[in-house]
C-alpha positions as CSV (number, residue, x, y, z in Angstrom):
1,M,10.8,-11.8,-10.6
2,S,12.2,-12.9,-14.0
3,N,15.1,-15.2,-14.1
4,D,17.0,-14.0,-17.2
5,T,19.4,-11.4,-15.8
6,N,22.6,-11.5,-17.9
7,V,25.8,-10.8,-16.1
8,D,29.2,-11.5,-17.5
9,D,30.9,-14.6,-16.4
10,P,33.0,-14.3,-13.2
11,P,36.8,-14.0,-13.5
12,E,38.8,-17.2,-13.2
13,D,40.7,-15.9,-10.2
14,A,37.6,-15.1,-8.1
15,P,38.1,-16.1,-4.4
16,D,37.3,-19.6,-3.4
17,A,34.1,-19.9,-1.5
18,V,32.5,-22.1,1.1
19,P,29.5,-24.1,-0.2
20,D,26.3,-22.2,0.5
21,E,23.9,-23.8,2.9
22,D,20.5,-22.7,4.1
23,Q,21.4,-23.4,7.7
24,P,25.2,-23.2,8.4
25,A,26.7,-25.8,10.6
26,G,27.0,-24.9,14.2
27,Q,24.3,-22.3,14.2
28,P,21.1,-22.8,16.4
29,E,17.9,-23.7,14.8
30,R,15.9,-20.8,13.5
31,Q,13.1,-19.6,15.8
32,G,10.0,-17.7,15.1
33,D,10.4,-17.7,11.3
34,Q,7.6,-19.4,9.5
35,S,9.1,-18.9,6.0
36,P,10.7,-21.8,4.3
37,P,14.5,-21.7,4.6
38,A,15.0,-22.2,0.9
39,E,13.1,-18.9,0.1
40,D,14.7,-16.7,2.7
41,G,18.3,-18.1,2.5
42,D,19.2,-16.7,-1.0
43,R,16.9,-15.0,-3.4
44,R,19.0,-15.7,-6.6
45,N,17.0,-14.8,-9.7
46,D,19.7,-16.6,-11.7
47,V,22.1,-13.7,-11.1
48,D,25.7,-14.9,-11.4
49,D,28.1,-13.2,-9.1
50,P,31.9,-13.2,-9.0
51,I,31.6,-14.6,-5.5
52,D,28.6,-16.8,-4.9
53,E,29.2,-18.1,-1.4
54,F,30.0,-16.7,2.0
55,E,32.1,-17.6,5.0
56,P,29.7,-18.6,7.9
57,V,30.3,-17.2,11.3
58,S,32.1,-19.6,13.6
59,E,30.6,-20.8,16.8
60,E,33.2,-19.0,18.8
61,E,32.4,-15.7,17.1
62,D,28.7,-16.2,17.6
63,D,29.1,-17.0,21.2
64,D,31.1,-13.8,21.7
65,D,28.1,-11.7,20.6
66,G,26.4,-12.6,23.8
67,I,22.9,-12.3,22.3
68,E,20.6,-14.6,24.2
69,T,17.7,-16.5,22.5
70,V,14.0,-16.2,23.2
71,D,14.2,-19.4,25.3
72,D,16.3,-17.6,27.9
73,L,13.5,-15.0,28.5
74,G,10.8,-14.8,31.1
75,S,12.9,-15.1,34.2
76,T,12.3,-12.8,37.0
77,V,14.9,-10.0,37.1
78,E,15.9,-9.1,40.6
79,V,18.0,-6.4,42.1
80,D,21.7,-7.3,42.5
81,P,21.8,-10.5,44.5
82,G,24.7,-9.0,46.5
83,V,22.5,-6.3,47.9
84,E,20.9,-7.2,51.3
85,V,17.1,-6.9,51.6
86,D,15.5,-6.6,55.0
87,E,12.1,-8.2,54.6
88,D,11.0,-7.2,58.1
89,I,10.9,-3.5,57.3
90,A,10.3,-3.9,53.5
91,E,6.6,-3.1,53.7
92,D,7.0,0.3,55.3
93,D,10.5,1.2,54.0
94,L,10.6,3.5,50.9
95,L,13.4,1.4,49.5
96,G,11.5,-1.8,49.9
97,G,14.0,-3.1,52.5
98,L,17.1,-2.5,50.3
99,K,20.2,-2.0,52.3
100,I,22.3,0.3,50.0
101,D,24.4,3.4,50.4
102,S,23.8,4.6,46.9
103,T,22.5,3.4,43.5
104,E,26.1,2.4,42.7
105,D,25.4,-0.8,44.7
106,I,22.6,-1.8,42.3
107,E,23.4,-3.9,39.2
108,V,21.7,-2.9,36.0
109,P,20.5,-5.7,33.7
110,D,22.1,-5.9,30.2
111,R,19.0,-6.6,28.2
112,L,16.4,-3.9,27.6
113,V,13.6,-6.3,28.2
114,D,14.9,-6.9,31.7
115,Q,15.0,-3.1,32.3
116,V,11.3,-2.7,31.7
117,I,9.5,-1.8,35.0
118,G,5.9,-2.0,35.8
119,Q,4.5,-3.0,32.4
120,D,4.5,-6.8,33.1
121,E,1.7,-7.6,30.7
122,A,3.2,-5.6,27.8
123,R,6.6,-7.2,28.5
124,D,5.1,-10.7,28.4
125,I,3.4,-9.9,25.1
126,I,6.6,-8.5,23.6
127,I,8.4,-11.8,24.5
128,K,5.6,-13.9,23.0
129,A,5.4,-11.7,19.9
130,A,9.2,-12.0,19.3
131,K,9.0,-15.7,19.6
132,Q,6.0,-16.1,17.3
133,R,6.8,-13.2,15.0
134,R,3.5,-11.3,15.8
135,H,2.7,-7.7,15.3
136,V,2.0,-5.5,18.3
137,M,0.0,-2.3,18.9
138,M,0.7,-0.5,22.1
139,I,-1.7,2.3,23.2
140,G,-1.0,4.5,26.2
141,S,0.2,7.8,27.6
142,P,3.5,9.3,26.4
143,G,6.6,8.2,28.4
144,T,5.3,4.8,29.6
145,G,7.9,2.6,27.8
146,K,6.5,1.9,24.4
147,S,9.6,2.6,22.4
148,M,11.8,0.8,25.0
149,L,9.7,-2.3,24.6
150,A,10.0,-2.1,20.8
151,K,13.8,-1.9,21.0
152,A,13.8,-4.7,23.4
153,M,12.0,-6.9,20.9
154,S,14.7,-6.4,18.3
155,Q,17.2,-7.9,20.8
156,L,15.1,-11.0,21.2
157,L,14.9,-12.0,17.5
158,P,17.4,-14.5,16.0
159,K,20.4,-12.9,14.4
160,E,21.1,-15.8,12.0
161,D,18.0,-14.9,9.8
162,L,19.4,-11.5,8.7
163,Q,19.9,-10.8,5.0
164,D,21.7,-8.4,2.7
165,V,19.7,-7.0,-0.2
166,L,21.3,-6.1,-3.6
167,V,19.8,-4.4,-6.6
168,Y,21.2,-5.3,-10.1
169,H,21.0,-3.6,-13.4
170,N,18.4,-5.2,-15.7
171,P,19.7,-5.3,-19.3
172,D,16.3,-6.1,-20.7
173,D,14.5,-3.1,-19.0
174,G,16.6,-0.5,-17.2
175,N,13.6,0.8,-15.3
176,E,12.9,-2.6,-13.6
177,P,16.1,-3.4,-11.6
178,K,16.6,-6.9,-10.4
179,V,16.6,-7.8,-6.7
180,R,18.6,-10.5,-4.9
181,T,18.8,-11.4,-1.2
182,V,21.8,-13.1,0.3
183,P,22.8,-14.0,3.9
184,A,24.1,-11.2,6.0
185,G,27.8,-10.5,5.3
186,K,27.8,-12.0,1.8
187,G,26.7,-8.8,0.1
188,E,30.0,-6.9,0.7
189,Q,31.9,-9.8,-0.7
190,I,29.8,-9.8,-3.9
191,I,30.2,-6.0,-4.2
192,D,34.0,-6.2,-3.8
193,A,34.2,-9.0,-6.4
194,H,32.1,-7.1,-8.9
195,K,34.2,-3.9,-8.4
196,E,37.4,-5.9,-8.9
197,E,36.1,-7.5,-12.0
198,A,35.0,-4.1,-13.4
199,R,38.4,-2.6,-12.5
200,K,40.2,-5.4,-14.5
201,R,37.9,-5.0,-17.5
202,N,38.4,-1.2,-17.5
203,Q,42.1,-1.8,-17.3
204,M,42.0,-4.2,-20.3
205,R,39.9,-1.8,-22.2
206,S,42.2,1.1,-21.4
207,I,45.2,-0.9,-22.6
208,L,43.4,-1.8,-25.8
209,M,42.3,1.8,-26.4
210,W,45.8,3.2,-26.1
211,I,47.2,0.5,-28.4
212,I,44.6,1.4,-31.0
213,I,45.2,5.2,-30.6
214,A,49.0,4.5,-30.8
215,V,48.5,2.6,-34.1
216,V,46.3,5.3,-35.5
217,L,48.7,8.1,-34.5
218,G,51.7,6.1,-35.8
219,Y,50.1,5.7,-39.1
220,A,49.2,9.4,-39.2
221,I,52.8,10.3,-38.5
222,L,54.1,8.1,-41.3
223,S,51.6,9.7,-43.6
224,P,51.9,13.5,-43.1
225,A,49.0,14.2,-45.4
226,S,46.7,12.2,-43.0
227,M,48.0,13.8,-39.8
228,L,44.8,15.8,-39.0
229,L,42.6,12.9,-39.9
230,G,44.7,10.6,-37.5
231,V,44.3,13.1,-34.6
232,V,40.5,13.2,-35.2
233,A,40.3,9.5,-35.4
234,A,42.2,9.1,-32.1
235,G,39.8,11.5,-30.4
236,I,36.8,9.6,-31.7
237,I,38.3,6.3,-30.5
238,W,38.9,7.8,-27.1
239,L,35.3,9.0,-26.9
240,I,33.9,5.7,-28.0
241,F,35.9,3.8,-25.3
242,R,35.1,6.5,-22.7
243,Y,31.3,6.2,-23.0
244,T,31.1,2.5,-23.7
245,S,33.0,1.8,-20.5
246,R,30.0,3.0,-18.4
247,G,28.2,-0.2,-19.3
248,T,30.8,-2.1,-17.3
249,D,30.4,0.1,-14.3
250,A,26.6,-0.5,-14.4
251,M,27.2,-4.2,-13.7
252,V,28.2,-3.4,-10.1
253,P,25.2,-4.0,-8.0
254,N,23.8,-1.6,-5.4
255,M,23.6,-3.0,-1.8
256,I,20.6,-1.2,-0.3
257,V,20.4,-3.3,2.9
258,N,23.7,-4.2,4.6
259,N,23.4,-6.3,7.8
260,G,27.0,-7.6,7.7
261,D,27.9,-5.7,10.9
262,Q,24.5,-6.1,12.6
263,R,24.9,-7.8,16.0
264,V,21.1,-8.0,16.7
265,A,18.0,-7.9,14.5
266,P,17.5,-4.4,12.9
267,F,15.3,-1.9,14.7
268,E,13.9,1.0,12.6
269,D,12.1,3.9,14.1
270,A,9.8,5.2,11.3
271,T,7.9,7.7,13.5
272,G,6.9,10.7,11.4
273,A,8.6,9.2,8.3
274,H,7.3,10.5,4.9
275,A,6.3,8.0,2.2
276,G,9.8,7.8,0.6
277,A,11.6,7.2,3.9
278,L,9.1,4.6,4.9
279,L,8.4,2.8,1.7
280,G,11.6,3.4,-0.3
281,D,12.3,5.8,-3.2
282,V,14.3,6.2,-6.4
283,R,16.4,9.4,-6.7
284,H,15.8,11.8,-9.5
285,D,18.4,11.8,-12.3
286,P,18.8,15.2,-14.0
287,F,21.0,13.6,-16.8
288,Q,18.8,11.0,-18.3
289,S,20.5,10.5,-21.7
290,G,23.8,11.2,-23.6
291,G,25.8,8.6,-21.7
292,M,25.8,10.7,-18.5
293,E,22.8,9.1,-16.8
294,T,23.1,7.2,-13.6
295,P,21.9,3.6,-13.9
296,S,18.5,3.2,-12.3
297,H,19.6,0.5,-9.9
298,D,22.2,2.9,-8.4
299,R,19.4,5.4,-7.6
300,V,17.3,3.0,-5.6
301,E,17.0,3.9,-1.9
302,P,15.5,1.5,0.7
303,G,12.7,2.4,3.0
304,S,12.4,1.7,6.7
305,I,10.2,-1.3,5.9
306,H,13.1,-2.8,3.9
307,K,15.8,-2.0,6.4
308,S,13.8,-3.6,9.1
309,N,13.5,-6.9,7.2
310,K,13.8,-9.8,9.7
311,G,13.7,-7.1,12.5
312,V,11.3,-4.6,14.1
313,L,9.6,-1.6,12.5
314,F,8.5,0.8,15.1
315,V,5.9,3.5,14.2
316,D,4.9,5.8,17.0
317,E,1.8,8.1,16.5
318,I,0.7,5.7,13.8
319,N,-2.3,7.9,13.1
320,T,-0.1,10.7,11.7
321,L,0.7,8.6,8.6
322,D,-1.6,9.6,5.7
323,I,-4.1,7.1,4.5
324,R,-2.4,6.2,1.3
325,T,0.8,5.4,3.2
326,Q,-1.1,3.3,5.7
327,Q,-2.6,1.3,2.8
328,K,0.8,0.6,1.3
329,L,2.1,-0.3,4.7
330,M,-0.8,-2.7,5.0
331,T,0.2,-4.3,1.7
332,A,3.8,-4.7,2.8
333,I,2.7,-6.4,6.0
334,Q,0.5,-8.9,4.1
335,E,2.9,-9.7,1.3
336,G,6.2,-9.6,3.2
337,E,7.7,-7.8,0.2
338,F,7.3,-4.4,-1.4
339,A,8.7,-3.0,-4.7
340,I,10.5,0.3,-4.5
341,T,9.5,3.1,-6.9
342,G,9.9,6.9,-7.1
343,Q,7.4,8.6,-4.7
344,S,7.3,11.9,-6.7
345,E,5.4,11.9,-10.0
346,R,7.7,14.8,-11.2
347,S,10.8,12.8,-10.6
348,S,12.5,10.5,-13.2
349,G,12.5,7.9,-10.4
350,A,8.7,7.5,-10.8
351,M,9.4,5.6,-14.0
352,V,11.5,3.0,-12.1
353,Q,10.0,0.1,-10.2
354,T,12.2,-2.6,-8.8
355,E,11.2,-6.2,-8.3
356,P,9.6,-6.8,-4.9
357,V,12.1,-6.2,-2.1
358,P,11.8,-8.4,1.1
359,C,10.2,-6.6,4.1
360,D,9.4,-9.4,6.5
361,F,9.3,-7.2,9.6
362,I,7.5,-7.3,12.9
363,M,5.5,-4.1,13.2
364,V,5.2,-2.4,16.6
365,A,2.7,0.4,16.3
366,A,2.2,2.9,19.1
367,G,0.2,5.9,20.0
368,N,-2.0,7.7,22.5
369,L,-5.7,6.9,22.8
370,D,-6.5,9.2,19.9
371,A,-4.2,7.2,17.6
372,M,-7.0,4.7,17.0
373,E,-9.4,7.4,15.6
374,N,-7.4,8.3,12.5
375,M,-5.8,4.8,12.0
376,H,-6.9,2.9,8.9
377,P,-9.4,0.3,10.1
378,A,-8.0,-2.4,7.8
379,L,-4.5,-1.7,9.1
380,R,-5.6,-2.0,12.7
381,N,-7.5,-5.2,11.8
382,R,-4.4,-6.7,10.3
383,I,-2.3,-6.0,13.3
384,K,-5.1,-7.3,15.6
385,G,-5.7,-10.4,13.5
386,Y,-2.0,-11.3,13.3
387,G,-0.8,-10.0,16.7
388,Y,-1.6,-8.3,19.9
389,E,-3.1,-5.1,21.2
390,V,-2.0,-3.9,24.6
391,Y,-2.8,-0.9,26.8
392,M,0.1,0.6,28.7
393,D,-0.7,1.2,32.4
394,D,-0.2,4.7,33.9
395,T,0.2,3.5,37.5
396,I,1.1,0.3,39.3
397,E,0.4,-0.9,42.8
398,D,2.9,0.2,45.4
399,T,4.7,-2.9,46.8
400,P,8.1,-3.4,48.3
401,E,9.2,-5.3,45.2
402,M,8.1,-2.3,43.0
403,R,9.9,0.2,45.2
404,R,13.1,-1.9,44.8
405,K,12.6,-1.8,41.0
406,Y,12.2,1.9,41.1
407,A,15.6,2.1,42.9
408,R,17.0,0.1,40.0
409,F,15.3,2.5,37.5
410,I,17.3,5.3,39.0
411,A,20.5,3.3,38.7
412,Q,19.6,2.5,35.0
413,E,19.1,6.2,34.3
414,V,22.5,7.1,35.8
415,E,24.2,4.4,33.8
416,R,22.5,5.2,30.6
417,D,23.4,8.9,30.9
418,G,27.0,8.1,31.8
419,R,27.7,11.6,33.3
420,L,25.5,11.7,36.4
421,P,26.7,10.9,39.9
422,H,25.0,8.1,41.7
423,F,22.1,8.8,44.0
424,T,22.3,8.3,47.8
425,D,19.7,6.3,49.6
426,D,17.8,9.3,50.8
427,A,17.8,10.8,47.3
428,V,16.3,7.6,46.0
429,E,13.6,7.7,48.7
430,E,12.7,11.2,47.6
431,I,12.3,10.1,44.0
432,I,10.1,7.2,45.0
433,L,7.9,9.6,47.1
434,E,7.6,11.8,44.0
435,A,6.6,8.7,42.0
436,K,3.8,8.0,44.5
437,R,2.7,11.6,44.3
438,R,2.6,11.7,40.6
439,S,0.5,8.6,40.4
440,G,-2.5,10.5,41.7
441,R,-3.7,7.3,43.5
442,K,-3.1,6.1,46.9
443,N,-0.9,3.0,47.2
444,H,0.2,3.4,43.6
445,L,3.4,4.5,41.7
446,T,3.5,6.4,38.4
447,L,4.7,4.6,35.3
448,H,5.4,7.8,33.5
449,F,9.1,7.1,33.5
450,R,10.2,9.7,31.0
451,T,9.2,12.6,33.1
452,L,10.4,10.9,36.2
453,G,13.7,10.3,34.4
454,G,13.8,14.0,33.6
455,L,13.7,14.7,37.4
456,V,16.6,12.2,37.9
457,R,18.7,13.9,35.2
458,V,18.1,17.5,36.5
459,A,19.0,16.4,40.1
460,G,22.1,14.7,38.8
461,D,23.1,17.8,36.8
462,I,22.8,19.9,39.9
463,A,25.1,17.6,41.9
464,R,27.5,17.4,38.9
465,A,27.6,21.2,38.6
466,E,28.8,21.4,42.2
467,D,31.3,18.6,41.6
468,R,29.9,16.2,44.2
469,E,30.4,12.5,44.2
470,F,26.8,11.6,44.9
471,T,23.4,13.2,44.3
472,T,21.6,14.0,47.5
473,R,18.0,14.5,48.7
474,D,18.6,18.3,48.6
475,D,19.5,18.1,45.0
476,V,16.3,16.2,44.2
477,L,14.2,18.8,46.1
478,Q,15.9,21.6,44.2
479,A,15.4,19.7,40.9
480,K,11.7,19.5,41.6
481,K,11.5,23.3,41.6
482,R,13.7,23.6,38.5
483,S,12.0,20.9,36.5
484,R,8.5,22.4,36.8
485,S,6.4,22.2,33.7
486,I,5.5,25.3,31.7
487,E,1.9,24.9,33.0
488,Q,3.1,24.9,36.6
489,Q,5.3,28.0,36.0
490,L,2.3,29.8,34.4
491,A,0.1,28.7,37.3
492,D,2.5,30.1,39.8
493,D,2.8,33.3,37.8
494,Y,-1.0,33.7,37.7
495,I,-1.2,33.3,41.4
496,E,1.4,36.0,42.0
497,R,-0.3,38.4,39.5
498,R,-3.7,38.0,41.1
499,K,-2.2,38.8,44.5
500,D,-0.8,42.1,43.0
501,Y,-4.2,43.1,41.6
502,E,-6.2,41.8,44.6
503,L,-8.1,39.4,42.3
504,Q,-7.4,36.6,44.8
505,V,-9.4,36.7,48.0
506,N,-8.6,34.3,50.8
507,E,-10.3,35.9,53.8
508,G,-13.7,37.2,54.9
509,G,-17.1,36.4,53.4
510,V,-18.5,37.4,50.0
511,E,-21.9,36.5,48.6
512,G,-21.9,34.6,45.3
513,R,-18.1,34.2,45.1
514,V,-16.4,30.9,45.6
515,N,-12.7,29.9,45.1
516,G,-12.8,27.0,42.7
517,L,-9.8,24.9,41.7
518,A,-8.6,23.6,38.3
519,V,-5.7,21.9,36.7
520,M,-3.5,23.3,33.9
521,G,-1.9,20.6,31.8
522,E,-1.3,17.4,33.7
523,D,0.4,18.4,36.9
524,S,-0.3,22.1,37.7
525,G,-3.1,23.4,39.9
526,I,-4.6,26.9,39.9
527,M,-7.3,28.6,41.9
528,L,-10.2,29.8,39.6
529,P,-12.8,32.0,41.3
530,V,-16.5,31.6,40.3
531,M,-19.0,34.4,40.7
532,A,-22.8,34.2,40.5
533,E,-25.4,37.0,40.3
534,I,-29.2,36.9,40.3
535,A,-31.0,39.4,38.1
536,P,-34.6,40.0,37.0
537,A,-35.4,38.2,33.8
538,Q,-36.5,40.2,30.8
539,G,-38.3,37.2,29.4
540,G,-38.2,33.6,30.7
541,G,-35.6,32.9,33.4
542,Q,-32.4,31.2,32.2
543,V,-28.9,30.3,33.3
544,I,-26.1,32.3,31.6
545,A,-22.6,31.0,32.1
546,T,-19.5,32.9,30.7
547,G,-15.8,32.1,30.7
548,Q,-15.1,30.0,27.5
549,L,-17.0,27.0,28.8
550,K,-16.6,23.8,26.8
551,E,-19.2,21.1,26.4
552,M,-18.7,19.2,29.6
553,A,-18.5,22.3,31.7
554,E,-21.8,23.6,30.2
555,E,-23.5,20.3,31.0
556,S,-22.3,20.5,34.6
557,V,-23.9,24.0,34.9
558,Q,-27.2,22.4,33.7
559,N,-26.9,19.7,36.3
560,V,-26.4,22.4,39.0
561,S,-29.5,24.3,37.8
562,A,-31.6,21.1,38.4
563,I,-30.5,21.0,42.1
564,I,-31.2,24.8,42.5
565,K,-34.7,24.5,41.0
566,K,-35.5,21.6,43.3
567,F,-34.6,23.3,46.7
568,S,-35.0,27.0,46.0
569,D,-38.1,28.9,47.2
570,V,-37.4,31.6,44.6
571,D,-39.4,31.5,41.4
572,L,-36.6,31.0,38.9
573,S,-38.8,31.7,35.9
574,E,-38.6,35.4,36.8
575,K,-34.8,35.3,37.4
576,D,-31.7,35.1,35.3
577,I,-28.8,33.3,36.9
578,H,-25.4,34.7,35.7
579,I,-22.3,32.6,36.3
580,Q,-18.8,33.9,35.6
581,F,-15.6,31.9,35.6
582,V,-13.3,34.7,36.5
583,Q,-10.1,35.0,34.3
584,A,-10.6,31.6,32.7
585,G,-8.3,32.7,29.9
586,Q,-8.4,31.7,26.2
587,Q,-8.0,28.0,27.1
588,G,-11.5,28.1,28.7
589,V,-12.9,25.7,31.2
590,D,-13.4,22.0,30.5
591,G,-14.6,19.1,32.7
592,D,-17.2,19.1,35.5
593,S,-15.0,19.4,38.6
594,A,-16.3,23.0,39.2
595,S,-19.9,21.7,39.7
596,I,-19.9,22.1,43.5
597,T,-18.2,25.5,43.1
598,V,-21.0,26.7,40.8
599,A,-23.7,25.3,43.0
600,T,-22.3,27.0,46.1
601,A,-21.9,30.3,44.3
602,V,-25.5,30.3,42.9
603,I,-27.0,29.2,46.2
604,S,-25.1,31.9,48.1
605,A,-26.4,34.5,45.6
606,L,-30.0,33.3,45.8
607,E,-30.1,33.2,49.6
608,N,-27.8,36.2,50.3
609,I,-25.5,34.1,52.4
610,P,-21.8,34.9,52.3
611,V,-19.2,32.3,51.3
612,D,-16.0,31.9,53.4
613,Q,-13.2,33.0,51.2
614,S,-10.6,31.1,53.1
615,V,-12.2,27.9,51.6
616,A,-11.4,26.5,48.2
617,M,-13.2,23.5,46.7
618,T,-13.3,21.0,43.8
619,G,-15.7,18.3,43.0
620,S,-18.3,17.1,40.5
621,L,-22.0,17.0,41.3
622,S,-24.8,14.7,40.4
623,V,-28.3,16.0,39.7
624,R,-29.3,14.5,43.1
625,G,-26.6,16.5,44.9
626,D,-24.0,13.8,45.4
627,V,-20.3,15.0,45.3
628,L,-18.5,12.8,42.8
629,P,-14.7,12.2,42.5
630,V,-12.5,14.2,40.1
631,G,-8.9,14.1,39.0
632,G,-5.9,16.1,40.0
633,V,-6.9,16.7,43.7
634,T,-3.3,16.7,44.9
635,H,-2.3,19.5,42.6
636,K,-5.5,21.4,43.3
637,I,-4.9,21.2,47.1
638,E,-1.4,22.5,46.7
639,A,-2.6,25.4,44.5
640,A,-5.1,26.3,47.2
641,A,-2.4,26.3,49.8
642,K,-0.2,28.5,47.7
643,A,-3.0,31.0,47.2
644,G,-3.4,31.3,51.0
645,C,-6.6,29.3,51.6
646,T,-6.7,27.5,55.0
647,K,-9.4,24.9,54.0
648,V,-10.1,22.9,50.9
649,I,-13.2,20.8,50.2
650,I,-12.7,17.6,48.1
651,P,-14.9,14.6,47.2
652,E,-14.8,12.0,49.9
653,A,-14.0,9.4,47.3
654,N,-10.8,11.3,46.5
655,E,-9.5,11.3,50.0
656,Q,-7.3,8.3,49.3
657,D,-5.7,10.0,46.3
658,V,-4.2,12.9,48.3
659,M,-0.4,13.0,48.4
660,I,0.6,16.6,48.9
661,E,4.1,17.8,49.7
662,E,5.1,18.0,53.4
663,E,5.4,21.8,53.2
664,Y,1.7,22.1,52.5
665,E,0.4,19.7,55.2
666,E,0.5,22.3,57.9
667,M,-0.8,25.1,55.7
668,I,-4.2,23.8,54.8
669,E,-7.0,21.6,56.2
670,I,-8.5,19.0,53.9
671,I,-12.2,18.4,54.3
672,P,-13.8,15.5,52.4
673,C,-17.5,15.8,51.6
674,S,-20.0,13.4,50.0
675,N,-23.0,15.6,49.3
676,I,-23.9,19.3,48.6
677,S,-25.3,19.9,52.1
678,E,-21.9,19.0,53.7
679,V,-20.2,21.4,51.2
680,L,-22.6,24.3,52.1
681,D,-22.2,23.5,55.8
682,V,-18.4,24.1,55.5
683,A,-18.4,26.9,52.9
684,L,-21.2,29.2,54.0
685,M,-21.0,31.8,56.8
686,G,-23.8,33.3,59.0
687,E,-25.0,30.6,61.3
688,P,-28.8,31.1,61.5
689,K,-29.4,31.5,57.8
690,K,-26.9,28.9,56.9
691,D,-28.3,26.3,59.3
692,S,-31.8,26.9,58.1
693,L,-30.7,26.5,54.5
694,V,-28.8,23.3,55.1
695,D,-31.6,21.8,57.1
696,R,-34.1,22.6,54.3
697,L,-31.8,21.1,51.7
698,K,-31.4,17.9,53.7
699,S,-35.2,17.6,54.2
700,I,-35.8,17.9,50.5
701,T,-33.0,15.5,49.3
702,G,-32.4,13.7,52.5
703,T,-32.9,10.2,51.3
704,A,-30.1,10.3,48.9
705,F,-27.7,11.9,51.4
706,D,-28.6,9.8,54.4
707,Q,-28.1,6.6,52.4
708,G,-24.8,7.9,51.0
709,A,-26.0,6.7,47.6
710,V,-23.1,7.9,45.5
711,G,-20.2,8.3,48.0
712,S,-18.0,6.0,46.1
713,A,-16.1,6.4,42.9
714,G,-17.3,3.2,41.4
715,G,-18.9,4.3,38.2
716,S,-17.4,7.7,37.8
717,N,-14.8,9.0,35.4
718,P,-12.5,11.5,37.2
719,S,-12.2,14.7,35.3
720,P,-8.8,16.3,34.5
721,Q,-10.1,19.7,35.5
């Protein structure tokens, strides 16, 4: 920045000021800021202001803010100490031993960082990053607390480092406005003093103008021959004063960042922001000459990177930013300052470029797993090199302490909404049961709090609509039906339609037809029949599968064909095996969880042995015939029960993941299997032929089955289908 900005001398009656200091007396020592105090305190550029100092905040006012420092962090946050906890029953109690009548008895922490539940590693990293001013990238599923942690970080940063940023007119080059930073709160005083000075100057100019006009008109009146000339001269004088007065107005600076009323460090959510909103912009001026133009410094607009100076810049779905924007963001991170210019080449603002504007922010980038694919490698490297990367957990171990925290989560949601009635103890228990079920793992709780919070709000809305004082368990049960996802609603609709058209068979025996199970979306099961037919080959025998199969599903069919070739007495070189996924729909079939379904259908068709249609199944299959674990077993079992099946086959390794609703427990029998022979023993009908087939299969691949080689889920990756 140059240091030759010329601004008129301040008026003599400018307010008295307190001497400016880099660290005002009575304020705590700055934490986590590695910049020299002299640089950050006041970026002057030799710009004289009518008021050059500011009144520091007193200790009493600072204490009233109630903002705690980073040194106060890290303590364990407990449920209200006044609530009794029965440790004797805590292990088996859904409330973790809490003795409460409703969530009204639970105290909610004030700080966001203390409200975070389950993400202990991420919480610790946020605390460290706030103290050391490090960047953070959080990767994980939606709704696991990424934005909440980013907001929490802004509450942990020291307030005394905040600054106001002003942009001044540059008399040497109007397209390169000057920039000055001052301590927070001082900017408004400077603006007010400049406006008062401009008002006084305009007043003096107006008085002088009218005196001159009066003299000219008086002379014209005394000289009748010059009357017309005097009127014209008065008009010219008025125009001259009118347009030259704009220069005085241009001396008033433009405050683009105002932190005077900020109680905590700024938090800017730049998710989905375009280049101008993120990096700053200069507005277009349609009147660029003739004295009607707007001074360039008045058209400067700050970006999120400038507003978050000394605070937190949060960018979710970081991969959605275009590459050029990511490159500029990378520059801003490295330099700690970034000049503002017009982002559109067709705008007059493109000709304007300010001096570098401070943007010393902490960046918190977030996204799903695919966010890393389209992220600029250098930007990720910069975050990793100067900060932390953390993966957000989807589930957490179910312990009495965590169940107590989940009860506090419900109290937090009720308090945050402000309109919901508090939840009774049995309603809280039902929510915790749902958290266990949604985790998809035994002895775990889900950390997808956004969707769980949605259930809390729907249940509360139901109770509020009926004007009840508390939300009950019945409200939660009703909310679970009302808050079904679109996928679940579609799945239920498909089931009903198939019943109408007899596409769903759940009794008797049929050759080559098996009731498979799949998952729509994340939490919706559906029954998907698979049919197989054996036909003479016109050329070499081949396996033909239809139903919009995707890559993983096609590979699973090839794995199944390896097992069939190994055990079958039929010469498959003369046969075509046709496999159809009935009514798979436009979305097709993905994943390998239909492997045992395909294998059972093909074996049934080859051997002419009927399949029990009251049985549904899901499971992956290795080339040696071992049944491997898959995902979504709870939702698939419930779908089978809804469809009228009485038995369901699942991988033995998934037995611990089953957490179905109570209403389905009496409707269906769950049969875990570890290999294909066990699956066929349950699914096929016709004892003599079935027993012979199963015995033959065991004799061929018996060593793998007898040893239980792959009965565990150790090296497998559960499929979502």
